[in-house]
C-alpha positions in Angstrom: 101.6 108.9 92.9 99.8 105.6 92.1 102.9 104.6 90.2 104.7 103.8 93.5 102.9 100.5 93.7 105.2 99.5 90.8 108.3 99.8 93.1 109.6 97.1 95.3 108.4 97.5 98.9 105.3 99.4 98.0 101.8 97.9 98.0 99.9 101.1 97.1 100.4 104.6 95.9 102.7 107.0 97.8 104.2 110.5 97.6 106.2 113.1 99.5 104.7 116.1 101.2 104.5 118.3 98.1 102.6 115.6 96.3 100.3 115.1 99.2 99.6 118.8 99.5 98.5 119.0 95.9 96.4 115.9 96.3 94.7 117.3 99.4 94.0 120.6 97.6 92.5 118.7 94.6 90.4 116.5 96.9 89.1 119.4 98.9 88.0 121.2 95.7 86.6 118.2 93.8 85.1 116.1 96.6 84.2 118.7 99.3 83.4 121.6 96.9 85.7 124.0 98.8 86.4 126.9 96.5 89.9 127.5 95.3 89.9 130.9 96.9 89.8 129.3 100.3 92.8 127.0 99.6 96.3 128.2 100.3 99.4 126.1 99.5 102.5 126.9 101.5 106.0 125.6 101.6 108.9 125.8 104.1 112.4 124.6 103.2 111.6 121.0 104.4 107.8 120.7 104.1 104.7 121.5 102.0 101.2 121.8 103.4 97.9 123.6 102.9 95.9 126.1 105.0 92.2 125.9 104.4 90.1 129.0 105.2 87.0 127.3 106.7 85.8 127.8 110.3 88.8 128.3 112.6 91.0 127.0 109.8 92.5 123.6 108.9 96.0 122.5 108.0 96.6 119.5 105.8 99.7 117.8 107.0 100.8 114.6 105.2 98.6 111.9 106.8 96.1 114.0 108.6 93.9 117.1 108.6 94.8 119.2 111.6 92.0 121.3 113.2 92.9 124.2 115.6 91.9 122.0 118.6 94.2 119.3 117.4 97.1 121.8 116.9 97.0 122.6 120.6 96.2 119.1 122.0 99.8 118.3 123.0 99.9 114.8 121.4 103.0 113.4 119.7 101.2 113.5 116.3 100.3 117.1 116.7 103.9 117.9 117.8 105.1 116.5 114.4 102.5 118.6 112.6 103.7 121.7 114.3 107.4 121.4 113.6 107.7 123.1 110.3 105.8 126.3 111.1 107.4 126.5 114.6 111.0 126.1 113.3 111.0 127.1 109.6 110.2 130.1 107.6 107.4 130.0 105.1 109.2 130.5 101.7 106.3 130.2 99.3 102.5 130.8 99.4 100.4 129.8 96.3 96.8 130.6 95.7 94.4 130.7 92.8 95.2 134.5 92.5 99.0 133.9 92.2 102.0 133.3 94.4 104.6 135.0 96.5 108.2 133.7 97.3 110.8 135.1 99.6 113.5 134.7 97.0 111.9 136.6 94.1 111.2 140.4 94.0 108.0 140.0 92.1 104.7 138.5 93.4 101.5 137.7 91.6 99.2 136.8 94.5 96.4 139.2 95.2 97.4 141.5 98.2 93.9 141.2 99.6 94.1 137.4 99.5 97.5 137.4 101.0 96.5 139.7 103.9 93.4 137.5 104.5 95.6 134.4 104.6 98.1 136.0 106.9 95.5 137.0 109.4 93.6 133.7 109.3 96.7 131.6 109.7 98.0 133.8 112.6 94.6 133.4 114.3 94.7 129.7 113.8 98.2 129.5 115.5 97.2 131.3 118.8 95.0 130.3 121.7 94.3 131.7 125.1 96.1 130.1 128.1 93.4 128.1 129.9 93.5 125.1 132.3 93.1 122.8 129.3 96.0 124.4 127.4 98.2 124.2 130.5 97.6 120.5 130.6 98.1 120.1 126.9 101.4 121.9 127.2 102.5 119.6 130.0 101.5 116.5 127.9 104.1 117.4 125.3 106.8 118.7 127.7 108.1 115.7 129.6 111.0 117.7 130.9 108.5 119.5 133.2 106.9 116.3 134.5 109.3 115.8 137.4 108.1 119.1 138.8 104.3 118.7 138.6 101.9 116.5 140.6 98.2 115.9 140.4 95.9 115.8 143.4 92.8 113.9 144.0 90.6 112.9 147.0 89.7 109.4 148.2 87.7 108.8 151.3 87.9 112.4 152.2 91.7 112.4 152.1 94.0 114.2 149.7 96.4 112.1 147.6 99.2 113.1 145.2 100.7 111.4 142.1 103.4 112.5 139.7 101.8 114.0 136.5 104.1 111.8 134.4 102.4 108.7 135.8 98.9 110.1 135.0 99.9 110.8 131.4 101.2 107.3 131.1 97.8 106.0 132.1 96.1 108.4 129.7 97.8 106.6 126.8 96.0 103.4 127.6 92.5 104.8 128.5 89.8 106.9 126.8 90.0 109.5 129.6 92.1 112.6 129.6 94.0 114.7 132.1 92.8 117.9 130.5 89.0 117.5 130.4 86.1 116.5 132.7 87.1 112.8 132.5 90.2 113.3 134.6 88.7 111.9 137.8 87.6 108.8 135.9 91.2 108.4 134.7 92.5 108.8 138.3 90.0 106.2 139.4 91.7 103.7 137.1 95.0 104.1 139.0 95.8 101.7 141.9 95.9 103.2 145.3 99.5 102.1 145.8 100.6 104.7 143.1 99.4 107.6 145.2 101.0 109.3 148.2 99.2 111.1 151.0 102.1 113.5 151.2 103.7 115.7 148.6 107.0 113.9 148.0 108.4 116.9 146.2 108.3 120.1 148.3 109.2 122.2 145.3 106.8 120.7 142.9 103.7 122.5 141.6 100.3 120.9 141.9 98.3 121.0 138.6 95.0 121.5 140.4 96.4 124.7 142.1 97.7 126.0 138.8 94.4 125.5 137.1 92.6 127.3 140.0 95.1 130.1 139.6 94.4 130.5 135.9 90.7 130.5 136.5 90.8 133.2 139.2 93.6 135.3 137.6 93.5 134.8 133.8 96.8 135.3 132.0 97.1 137.2 128.8 100.3 135.8 127.2 100.6 139.0 125.0 100.9 141.1 128.2 104.3 141.4 129.7 102.8 142.1 133.1 100.7 139.0 133.0 103.6 136.8 131.9 105.8 138.1 134.7 103.1 137.3 137.1 103.0 133.8 135.7 106.7 133.4 136.0 106.5 134.4 139.7 103.8 131.7 140.2 106.1 129.1 138.6 109.2 130.1 140.7 108.1 127.7 143.4 108.7 124.8 141.0 111.9 122.8 140.6 112.3 123.8 137.0 113.5 127.1 135.4 110.4 129.3 135.6 111.5 131.8 133.0 112.3 129.1 130.4 109.2 127.1 131.2 106.9 130.1 130.7 108.6 131.0 127.5 108.0 127.4 126.3 104.3 127.7 127.3 104.0 131.0 125.4 105.5 129.4 122.3 103.1 126.4 122.7 100.1 128.7 122.8 101.3 131.2 120.2 103.2 130.3 117.0 104.2 133.4 115.0 104.6 132.3 111.4 107.5 133.8 109.5 106.0 134.8 106.2 107.2 136.5 103.0 107.0 140.3 103.3 104.5 141.5 100.7 105.6 145.2 101.1 109.0 144.2 99.7 107.5 142.8 96.5 106.5 144.3 93.2 102.9 143.1 92.6 101.9 141.8 89.1 98.2 141.0 89.2 97.2 141.8 85.7 96.5 138.2 84.6 93.0 137.0 84.0 91.5 135.2 87.0 91.1 131.4 86.7 87.4 131.5 87.6 87.4 127.7 88.2 84.4 126.8 90.3 83.4 123.7 92.3 81.1 121.5 90.2 82.9 122.0 86.9 83.8 118.8 85.1 87.4 117.7 84.3 86.8 118.6 80.7 85.4 122.0 81.5 88.4 122.8 83.7 90.9 121.7 81.1 89.1 123.8 78.5 89.0 126.8 80.8 92.8 126.6 81.4 93.5 126.2 77.7 91.4 129.2 76.9 93.5 131.3 79.3 96.9 130.2 78.1 97.7 133.6 76.5 96.2 135.6 79.4 97.5 133.7 82.5 101.1 132.6 82.8 100.1 129.8 85.2 97.7 128.3 82.7 100.4 128.3 80.0 102.9 126.6 82.3 100.2 124.1 83.6 100.4 122.1 80.3 104.2 121.9 80.6 103.9 120.6 84.2 101.2 118.2 82.9 103.8 116.8 80.4 101.3 117.1 77.6 103.4 117.2 74.4 100.3 117.6 72.2 99.8 121.1 73.7 103.4 122.2 74.3 106.7 122.7 72.5 108.9 119.6 73.0 112.1 121.6 73.7 111.6 122.3 77.4 110.7 118.6 78.0 113.8 117.4 76.1 116.1 119.9 77.7 114.9 118.8 81.1 115.3 115.1 80.1 119.0 115.7 79.2 119.9 118.0 82.0 117.8 117.0 85.0 117.7 113.3 85.1 120.8 112.0 86.9 119.3 108.9 88.4 118.9 106.9 85.2 122.5 107.9 84.2 124.1 106.9 87.4 122.1 103.7 88.1 122.6 102.4 84.6 126.3 103.0 84.8 126.4 100.9 88.0 124.2 98.1 86.7 124.7 98.1 82.9 128.0 99.6 82.0 127.9 97.7 78.7 125.8 99.6 76.1 124.5 96.4 74.5 123.3 95.1 77.9 121.7 98.5 78.6 119.8 98.5 75.3 118.5 95.0 76.0 117.4 95.9 79.6 115.5 99.0 78.4 113.9 97.2 75.5 112.7 94.4 77.9 111.5 96.9 80.6 107.9 96.8 81.7 105.8 98.3 78.9 103.3 101.0 80.1 103.5 104.7 81.0 102.7 105.9 84.5 100.8 108.8 82.8 97.4 108.3 81.2 96.6 109.6 77.8 98.3 109.4 74.4 100.4 112.6 74.7 101.6 112.8 78.3 105.2 111.6 78.8 107.2 110.6 81.8 110.7 112.0 82.3 113.7 109.5 82.1 114.2 109.3 85.9 110.5 108.4 86.4 110.8 105.6 83.8 113.9 104.3 85.5 112.6 104.6 89.1 109.4 102.8 88.3 110.9 100.3 85.9 108.0 101.0 83.5 107.5 103.1 80.4 105.9 103.4 77.1 108.3 102.6 74.2 108.5 106.4 73.4 109.5 107.2 77.0 112.0 104.4 77.1 113.6 105.4 73.8 114.0 109.0 75.1 115.5 107.7 78.4 117.9 105.4 76.5 119.0 108.3 74.3 119.6 110.5 77.4 121.8 107.8 79.0 123.8 107.1 75.8 124.3 110.8 75.2 125.7 111.2 78.8 128.1 108.3 78.1 129.5 109.3 74.8 128.4 112.9 74.1 126.9 112.0 70.8 123.5 113.2 69.7 120.5 111.0 69.1 117.0 111.3 67.8 113.8 109.5 68.6 111.3 108.9 65.8 107.7 108.5 66.8 105.4 106.7 64.4 102.2 104.7 64.6 102.6 101.9 67.1 106.4 102.3 67.6 109.3 104.5 68.7 112.7 104.2 67.3 116.0 105.5 68.7 118.6 106.4 66.1 122.1 107.8 66.2 122.8 111.2 64.6 123.8 109.5 61.3 120.5 107.4 61.2 121.7 104.1 62.6 119.0 102.3 64.6 119.8 101.7 68.2 116.5 100.3 69.5 112.9 100.0 68.4 110.1 99.6 70.9 106.3 99.4 70.7 104.5 102.6 71.7 100.9 103.6 72.4 101.8 107.3 72.6 100.9 109.7 69.8 102.3 113.2 69.7 102.5 115.7 66.9 106.3 116.0 67.0 107.5 112.9 65.1 111.2 113.5 65.5 112.6 114.4 69.0 116.3 115.3 69.2 118.2 114.1 72.3 121.4 115.8 73.2 123.4 118.3 71.2 
C-alpha cells in the first residue's frame, strides 16, 4: 500500500477496501492486542470490511471505525458505511479458524465461531425505536422532511418550524436535533424562521411523535405495534406504510449470510494459535511450522510472494496469465520491442516489497513504474511472450538478472538485489 506514493497524483500510501480491511485487522491485532478470534473479515460483491467482537461490536469501513451508535446516527458518513450490508449479500467470512463462501460447498470456519459471529453482527445491526432513533431516521430521510415540523416555545407561545430547516442549522452548530441540546439549537434560529401557526395541516410534529413513542413504545418486530405506528403516521402527507417500512429498515438490518447448514465442514486443520504480543519473527516461524498441517499457512507464503519458501511455478504462471495491464499499456506506449527494452531497463530500480526473496508481479511493476532488476526482467519476458509467443528465461545471479530468449540470446541485463534459490525462471511456454 505504501507503494502508491510512487504513482502520479498520490502523496502517500493508498489502497482499496480489501487492502484497508486487512490493514485494519493487522493493526487491531498488533497495536491494540485484540485477539484474532474476535476479528472477522467479510466481503460483499463490492466491498470488504471487518466486524470486531468487542463491546456492542465495531465495523471497520474504509476510513473509519463504526460503532453501533454511529451506525444508527443518520449522518451521511454513516449512510455510506451502511450501504453494503443493507443492499448486498455477504459472500465471504474469514476468521482465524477458517472461512465460508457462498459459492463453495466446503467450509473450514468453526461452526461455533460462525454462529457467534452471526449472532453478534445481527445484534449490532438492530436497535429499539426510540425518540432519538426517530430523529436519526429523519436526518437521513430528506424525502420525509416536507411532512414533519418541530415545535418550541418562546415567551409562552408555541412556534413551529420545518424539520428540514432545523437539520440545516444542525450542520453548522455543535447541537443536535436528537438529544438534549435541541433547545439550544432552536435558540440559534432567528425568530423570523418560525411560524405561530402550523403551515401544513397534514404534517406531523416531531415533539408529538416523540411523546407518542415514550407513552406507547413500539416493538418493530411486532406486527401489531407496527400497524399501530402506521395508523399514527397516516395523518402525515407522506405514504405512511412506506415510511414505516423505511423506519423499520433503518432500525433493523438483516444481514444476508452464507448458510452454514448447506456446507460440508472441514475443521481438521491445526489451529493457528497466534497470540497478541508475539513478535513478527515468532509469527512467521509459527506459520512456517504449520505449513504441512494448515492449508492457510501453506498458501500464506505464496500470497506473501516469498520465492525462498515456495515453488516458483505458481508465481510464474500467474505472471504470464494474470497481468494484462503491462501487456496492454506497453503495446500502446512502446510498440517497438527495442524501445520497450530500453524503457524497462531504465525504469526506477527498487522493489515495492522488502526482503531479498519477495517479488512483485509484472502489473505491480508496471503500475508503480518501479522494480528490482529481477522483477523487471520477468515483466519484460511476460510482455515479449505475449507479443510473439516465444519462450524466455530469466537467470538470477549475484547482483544481476538476465533475460534471455529460448536459444540463449541475451535480451536485457539489469542490476538486482534479490536473491532466490531458483536461478533459472522460465517465462512462457
